[in-house]
N, C-alpha and C positions, 0 to 999 in steps of 0.2 A: 558574636556568633558568626557575622557575615560581613564582608568587606565593604558592602554599601551601607551597613549600619554605622560603620566607623568613619565614613567619608573618604576611606583610603582605598579608592577602587581598585587600583592595580599595584598597590604597593607590594614588595617583595615580603613584607611581613606576612603575606597571606599564601606564599608560595608552597608551604608545607601543608596547606588545608586548613581546615576549621573544624571547631571553634578555637580561638586563640584567646589566652589570658594577657591583658595588656596593661602596660603602665600608663598609656594615655586615657582609656576609659576610667580607670581608677583616680587619675588626676583629675578629671572632669567631675566624678563624683565627690571627691573631696572638697573642690571648689564650689559645687552646689551645696553641699553641706555647710560650708562656712557662710554662704549667702542666706541660707534658711535661718542660720543661727543669728545673723545680724537682723534679718527681717523679725524674727522672734523677739529679740532684744528691743527694737524700736516700738514693738506692740507691747512691751513690758510683759512678756511671757518668759520670765526668767528661767524657770525650770526647762522650758523646751530650748531655749537658747543654749544653755548649759548642756543639754543632750546632744544637741547637733555638734557643739564644738568637741565633745567627747568622742563622738562617732568619727568626726574628721582625723582627730589626732590618733585614734585606733586604727584607722585605714592607712595613715602614713606609715605607722609601724608595721602593719601586715605587708604593704608594698616593699619596704626595706627587707623584711624577712623573706618574702616570697620571690622577689625580682632583682635585689640588688646583688651585683657582682663587684666586690671591692678591687679585684685584680684588673677588671676591664674598666672599672669606673663607670658602669653603665647599669641601667635597669632593663634586663632582657624581656622582651615578650616570651611567653611560654606556650608551647604546643605539646600535649601529651606529657606534661611534667619535664619537658626538655626545653632549654633555651633556643629560641631562633636566632642564630647568629648573624643577623644582618644589621648593620649600624645605620640608624636614622635618628632624625631629630626627637621622635617619639620615645626613643631609649633615654632622653635626657628630659622629658616633660615633667616628670615629677618636681624638677625645680621650681615649677609654676605654683606649687602648693606653699612656698615660702615658709615651710616647716621642717626642712631637712637640716640636719646638723653640719657643720662646717666641713667635717672629714668626707662628706658626701657632696656638698655644695661645691667645693673646690675642683674635684675632677670633672664634674659636670660642665663648670664654666671652662676648664681647660679644653675640653673637647670642642666647645663652641669655638675657642680661639685658634684651634688648631688649623692651619692653611691645608694640611693633608686630608682634613676630614670636612669641617664645615665653614671655615673662614675662607675669604676670597673677595674678590671685587663685588661678586653677586652672592648674597647670602640670604637664607641658609639653604643649601641643597636638602632635598627630602630624602636622599641616601648619601651616606658619606663619600666623600670623592675617592678614597681609597678603597672603598668596599667593591667587590667583584661585580655586585649587581648595579653599581652606579651607572645611570644613562641621563645624561642632562637634558634629553630632548622628550623623554617618554613619561607620560603623567605618573606622578607619585613614585617615581624610580630615579629622581634626581633634580628635576626642575625646582625652582624657587616659587613658593606660594606666600603671597602677602600676608595672608590670614594665620599661616603658621608662624612667620615672623612676629606678627602681632602678638600671639601668645607668648613668644619668648622676650619680647620687649617688656611685657608686664611681669614675667617672671624675674627677669634681670633687675628690674625696678623694685620688687618685693624683696630681692636678696641684697639691695644696696649697691649694685653694679650699674650706677647711673650713667657712666661714661659709655660703657659697652652698650647698653640699651639705647643710648642716644645715637651712637655710630650705626647700629643696625636699622633704626628708625630712618636716619639720613639716607642710607644706602638703599633702602627699600622704597622711599620717596623718590629718589633719583632714578631708580630702575623704571618705575611706573611713568614718571614724567618724561622719560626719554622717547615715548611713542604717542602717537595721535589718538590712540584708543586704549581702553583699559581691558587687560587680558586676564585669562584664568590662571595662567602660570607663564614662568619666563625661565629660558635657558640658564643653567647655573654657570655656564662657561661665557656666553656672549651678552646676556641680558635681553635677547631677542625672543619674543614668544614663538615657541615652535608651531609649525603648521596646524596642529590639532589643537591648539589652545583656544578656547572660545573667547570672543571678544565681547564687549559691552557687558562685562562680568560683575555680577552684583556684589559678591564676597570682596573682591579686590577694590570695588568702588567705595564700598563702606568703610573697610579699612583704611583705605587712602585718605578718605576725609578725616576720620579720626585721627590719624597719625599726624596729618598736616596741621590740625588744630593743636595737638599736643606740641608740635615743632614751633608753632607760631607763639605759644604762651610761655614756652621755657627755653631761654637761650641755652644752646648747648655749649659744654666746656670741651677744651682740646682733648681727644680720647686717646688713651694709652692702650691702643690695640694694635695688632699687626698691621 
């Protein structure tokens, strides 16, 4: 209902007003349901575990029905039953469910690897590079956020794209380590934190630690990415 509750304060996804029906919120809800199902299973609450799994599977189907555009290969956010035609990583986030059919997974991964959209030396910009609203210096309108990359690393691991996940992990770690402090976000063109990016930033710090541990535990293969 509000950009602050989504965490995407100044994203162009909100330029048309609010409320917005979004693929990202529904992805978070799906993943929470899966976690609740796992907790219930560990507690031997089998009926409740099955209920949460059913709800999660049904939510994926509703996202496909309501948000998926096969021609664009994206899940659009919706305002007043009309798609908000700005391309962001959040249009790809249902990949994180790990429950999409291959005919949907393939185009989502292709968007990530497209250098005109999300691929590049610094990944992933928070608005596609070829979108008219892309601005690599302005919060949520183009800069790279390490925590968004973290979501997609996990999403790609869930879908078996291990090499691509490892490459995004490596580029994220390199971007953060290139500076003496840890920042809120980084320019998608230069990797330098824009002037308004906060330093000593907790999200980035926590993400960096976990990604560094992952990288130290799992030797990365040579990645077949652009």
